[in-house]
N, CA, C and O atoms as a Tinker XYZ file with bonds, in Angstrom:
   200  protein
     1  N    -64.325000  -38.915000   56.259000    73     2
     2  CA   -63.721000  -38.894000   54.935000    64     1     3
     3  C    -62.232000  -39.220000   55.084000    63     2     4     5
     4  O    -61.552000  -38.658000   55.942000    81     3
     5  N    -61.742000  -40.111000   54.263000    73     3     6
     6  CA   -60.335000  -40.498000   54.305000    64     5     7
     7  C    -59.604000  -39.922000   53.097000    63     6     8     9
     8  O    -60.227000  -39.389000   52.179000    81     7
     9  N    -58.283000  -40.034000   53.107000    73     7    10
    10  CA   -57.480000  -39.552000   51.975000    64     9    11
    11  C    -57.849000  -40.268000   50.683000    63    10    12    13
    12  O    -57.859000  -39.649000   49.619000    81    11
    13  N    -58.152000  -41.555000   50.756000    73    11    14
    14  CA   -58.507000  -42.296000   49.543000    64    13    15
    15  C    -59.822000  -41.805000   48.943000    63    14    16    17
    16  O    -60.054000  -41.980000   47.747000    81    15
    17  N    -60.681000  -41.196000   49.751000    73    15    18
    18  CA   -61.913000  -40.601000   49.227000    64    17    19
    19  C    -61.622000  -39.334000   48.425000    63    18    20    21
    20  O    -62.396000  -38.970000   47.540000    81    19
    21  N    -60.524000  -38.669000   48.728000    73    19    22
    22  CA   -60.181000  -37.398000   48.086000    64    21    23
    23  C    -59.342000  -37.566000   46.826000    63    22    24    25
    24  O    -59.242000  -36.639000   46.023000    81    23
    25  N    -58.743000  -38.728000   46.646000    73    23    26
    26  CA   -57.832000  -38.953000   45.520000    64    25    27
    27  C    -58.617000  -39.388000   44.291000    63    26    28    29
    28  O    -59.411000  -40.327000   44.344000    81    27
    29  N    -58.385000  -38.694000   43.192000    73    27    30
    30  CA   -58.995000  -39.050000   41.915000    64    29    31
    31  C    -57.962000  -39.810000   41.089000    63    30    32    33
    32  O    -56.859000  -39.302000   40.889000    81    31
    33  N    -58.280000  -40.999000   40.608000    73    31    34
    34  CA   -57.315000  -41.741000   39.787000    64    33    35
    35  C    -56.962000  -40.970000   38.513000    63    34    36    37
    36  O    -57.821000  -40.320000   37.916000    81    35
    37  N    -55.713000  -41.045000   38.109000    73    35    38
    38  CA   -55.255000  -40.379000   36.890000    64    37    39
    39  C    -55.192000  -41.391000   35.760000    63    38    40    41
    40  O    -54.756000  -42.526000   35.955000    81    39
    41  N    -55.622000  -40.981000   34.594000    73    39    42
    42  CA   -55.506000  -41.821000   33.401000    64    41    43
    43  C    -54.222000  -41.441000   32.682000    63    42    44    45
    44  O    -54.024000  -40.278000   32.331000    81    43
    45  N    -53.360000  -42.407000   32.467000    73    43    46
    46  CA   -52.098000  -42.174000   31.761000    64    45    47
    47  C    -52.175000  -42.894000   30.432000    63    46    48    49
    48  O    -52.355000  -44.110000   30.381000    81    47
    49  N    -52.037000  -42.137000   29.356000    73    47    50
    50  CA   -52.075000  -42.732000   28.022000    64    49    51
    51  C    -50.704000  -42.571000   27.378000    63    50    52    53
    52  O    -50.137000  -41.479000   27.409000    81    51
    53  N    -50.163000  -43.630000   26.798000    73    51    54
    54  CA   -48.813000  -43.567000   26.229000    64    53    55
    55  C    -48.788000  -42.876000   24.870000    63    54    56    57
    56  O    -49.747000  -42.933000   24.101000    81    55
    57  N    -47.679000  -42.234000   24.605000    73    55    58
    58  CA   -47.406000  -41.661000   23.292000    64    57    59
    59  C    -46.030000  -42.145000   22.878000    63    58    60    61
    60  O    -45.052000  -41.907000   23.587000    81    59
    61  N    -45.941000  -42.814000   21.752000    73    59    62
    62  CA   -44.645000  -43.259000   21.243000    64    61    63
    63  C    -44.059000  -42.121000   20.424000    63    62    64    65
    64  O    -44.678000  -41.644000   19.473000    81    63
    65  N    -42.871000  -41.692000   20.796000    73    63    66
    66  CA   -42.234000  -40.558000   20.139000    64    65    67
    67  C    -40.822000  -40.935000   19.750000    63    66    68    69
    68  O    -40.071000  -41.485000   20.555000    81    67
    69  N    -40.468000  -40.641000   18.530000    73    67    70
    70  CA   -39.088000  -40.776000   18.085000    64    69    71
    71  C    -38.602000  -39.379000   17.736000    63    70    72    73
    72  O    -39.140000  -38.735000   16.835000    81    71
    73  N    -37.588000  -38.914000   18.447000    73    71    74
    74  CA   -37.080000  -37.571000   18.218000    64    73    75
    75  C    -36.204000  -37.559000   16.976000    63    74    76    77
    76  O    -35.284000  -38.367000   16.846000    81    75
    77  N    -36.494000  -36.642000   16.066000    73    75    78
    78  CA   -35.692000  -36.529000   14.844000    64    77    79
    79  C    -34.541000  -35.549000   15.040000    63    78    80    81
    80  O    -33.737000  -35.359000   14.127000    81    79
    81  N    -34.449000  -34.940000   16.179000    73    79    82
    82  CA   -33.348000  -34.041000   16.511000    64    81    83
    83  C    -32.973000  -34.308000   17.961000    63    82    84    85
    84  O    -33.730000  -34.932000   18.704000    81    83
    85  N    -31.830000  -33.841000   18.344000    73    83    86
    86  CA   -31.392000  -34.073000   19.720000    64    85    87
    87  C    -32.115000  -33.113000   20.654000    63    86    88    89
    88  O    -32.144000  -31.906000   20.415000    81    87
    89  N    -32.686000  -33.644000   21.697000    73    87    90
    90  CA   -33.334000  -32.837000   22.714000    64    89    91
    91  C    -32.431000  -32.848000   23.939000    63    90    92    93
    92  O    -32.244000  -33.886000   24.573000    81    91
    93  N    -31.882000  -31.706000   24.264000    73    91    94
    94  CA   -30.872000  -31.633000   25.307000    64    93    95
    95  C    -31.424000  -31.211000   26.659000    63    94    96    97
    96  O    -30.847000  -31.534000   27.696000    81    95
    97  N    -32.540000  -30.490000   26.652000    73    95    98
    98  CA   -32.983000  -29.935000   27.919000    64    97    99
    99  C    -34.500000  -29.906000   27.998000    63    98   100   101
   100  O    -35.178000  -29.503000   27.053000    81    99
   101  N    -35.016000  -30.333000   29.125000    73    99   102
   102  CA   -36.441000  -30.261000   29.410000    64   101   103
   103  C    -36.582000  -30.143000   30.919000    63   102   104   105
   104  O    -36.060000  -30.972000   31.664000    81   103
   105  N    -37.281000  -29.123000   31.364000    73   103   106
   106  CA   -37.501000  -28.960000   32.798000    64   105   107
   107  C    -38.764000  -29.721000   33.177000    63   106   108   109
   108  O    -39.874000  -29.200000   33.066000    81   107
   109  N    -38.583000  -30.947000   33.621000    73   107   110
   110  CA   -39.700000  -31.798000   34.022000    64   109   111
   111  C    -39.206000  -32.771000   35.083000    63   110   112   113
   112  O    -38.029000  -33.129000   35.119000    81   111
   113  N    -40.112000  -33.186000   35.932000    73   111   114
   114  CA   -39.793000  -34.199000   36.933000    64   113   115
   115  C    -40.009000  -35.575000   36.317000    63   114   116   117
   116  O    -41.059000  -35.850000   35.734000    81   115
   117  N    -39.014000  -36.426000   36.450000    73   115   118
   118  CA   -39.132000  -37.795000   35.954000    64   117   119
   119  C    -39.892000  -38.606000   36.993000    63   118   120   121
   120  O    -39.506000  -38.664000   38.160000    81   119
   121  N    -40.979000  -39.231000   36.550000    73   119   122
   122  CA   -41.813000  -40.016000   37.453000    64   121   123
   123  C    -41.520000  -41.504000   37.371000    63   122   124   125
   124  O    -41.685000  -42.225000   38.355000    81   123
   125  N    -41.079000  -41.979000   36.182000    73   123   126
   126  CA   -40.847000  -43.414000   35.994000    64   125   127
   127  C    -39.940000  -43.615000   34.792000    63   126   128   129
   128  O    -40.078000  -42.921000   33.785000    81   127
   129  N    -39.014000  -44.560000   34.891000    73   127   130
   130  CA   -38.127000  -44.926000   33.787000    64   129   131
   131  C    -38.049000  -46.442000   33.724000    63   130   132   133
   132  O    -37.899000  -47.113000   34.745000    81   131
   133  N    -38.152000  -46.970000   32.511000    73   131   134
   134  CA   -37.977000  -48.408000   32.286000    64   133   135
   135  C    -37.260000  -48.576000   30.955000    63   134   136   137
   136  O    -37.651000  -47.966000   29.960000    81   135
   137  N    -36.215000  -49.394000   30.928000    73   135   138
   138  CA   -35.420000  -49.581000   29.714000    64   137   139
   139  C    -35.216000  -51.052000   29.427000    63   138   140   141
   140  O    -35.240000  -51.890000   30.329000    81   139
   141  N    -35.012000  -51.354000   28.146000    73   139   142
   142  CA   -34.506000  -52.655000   27.736000    64   141   143
   143  C    -33.473000  -52.414000   26.646000    63   142   144   145
   144  O    -33.024000  -51.283000   26.464000    81   143
   145  N    -33.092000  -53.444000   25.927000    73   143   146
   146  CA   -32.000000  -53.300000   24.960000    64   145   147
   147  C    -32.354000  -52.435000   23.751000    63   146   148   149
   148  O    -31.448000  -51.991000   23.046000    81   147
   149  N    -33.623000  -52.182000   23.489000    73   147   150
   150  CA   -33.978000  -51.438000   22.277000    64   149   151
   151  C    -34.741000  -50.138000   22.513000    63   150   152   153
   152  O    -34.926000  -49.357000   21.579000    81   151
   153  N    -35.186000  -49.892000   23.743000    73   151   154
   154  CA   -35.986000  -48.685000   23.966000    64   153   155
   155  C    -35.943000  -48.272000   25.430000    63   154   156   157
   156  O    -35.548000  -49.042000   26.306000    81   155
   157  N    -36.361000  -47.038000   25.667000    73   155   158
   158  CA   -36.487000  -46.509000   27.019000    64   157   159
   159  C    -37.843000  -45.841000   27.157000    63   158   160   161
   160  O    -38.218000  -45.010000   26.329000    81   159
   161  N    -38.577000  -46.199000   28.198000    73   159   162
   162  CA   -39.834000  -45.544000   28.526000    64   161   163
   163  C    -39.544000  -44.524000   29.621000    63   162   164   165
   164  O    -38.923000  -44.846000   30.634000    81   163
   165  N    -39.997000  -43.297000   29.408000    73   163   166
   166  CA   -39.765000  -42.221000   30.360000    64   165   167
   167  C    -41.081000  -41.483000   30.572000    63   166   168   169
   168  O    -41.678000  -40.981000   29.620000    81   167
   169  N    -41.526000  -41.419000   31.808000    73   167   170
   170  CA   -42.759000  -40.705000   32.136000    64   169   171
   171  C    -42.381000  -39.487000   32.966000    63   170   172   173
   172  O    -41.697000  -39.600000   33.983000    81   171
   173  N    -42.839000  -38.317000   32.515000    73   171   174
   174  CA   -42.567000  -37.069000   33.220000    64   173   175
   175  C    -43.876000  -36.426000   33.665000    63   174   176   177
   176  O    -44.962000  -36.846000   33.263000    81   175
   177  N    -43.752000  -35.403000   34.500000    73   175   178
   178  CA   -44.952000  -34.728000   34.996000    64   177   179
   179  C    -45.524000  -33.725000   33.996000    63   178   180   181
   180  O    -46.665000  -33.289000   34.152000    81   179
   181  N    -44.761000  -33.356000   32.981000    73   179   182
   182  CA   -45.237000  -32.460000   31.920000    64   181   183
   183  C    -44.774000  -33.004000   30.580000    63   182   184   185
   184  O    -43.840000  -33.804000   30.514000    81   183
   185  N    -45.419000  -32.573000   29.530000    73   183   186
   186  CA   -45.033000  -33.011000   28.194000    64   185   187
   187  C    -44.254000  -31.904000   27.489000    63   186   188   189
   188  O    -44.584000  -30.730000   27.654000    81   187
   189  N    -43.235000  -32.244000   26.711000    73   187   190
   190  CA   -42.467000  -31.208000   26.008000    64   189   191
   191  C    -43.147000  -30.712000   24.740000    63   190   192   193
   192  O    -42.593000  -29.855000   24.051000    81   191
   193  N    -44.313000  -31.218000   24.414000    73   191   194
   194  CA   -44.933000  -30.909000   23.131000    64   193   195
   195  C    -46.018000  -29.852000   23.225000    63   194   196   197
   196  O    -46.603000  -29.491000   22.203000    81   195
   197  N    -46.310000  -29.339000   24.424000    73   195   198
   198  CA   -47.374000  -28.342000   24.573000    64   197   199
   199  C    -46.824000  -27.096000   25.205000    63   198   200
   200  O    -47.562000  -26.134000   25.417000    81   199
């Protein structure tokens, strides 16, 4: 048995969120960030909504 046999693929589904208030603090690990001139994509290990 190899490590690849033990790894289960994760399904990542996007959620588009526009914050109507300023969010100053969230204890989460940032896994990925991508930005352009109009938006920023941020993937964390936990969601702030649950």
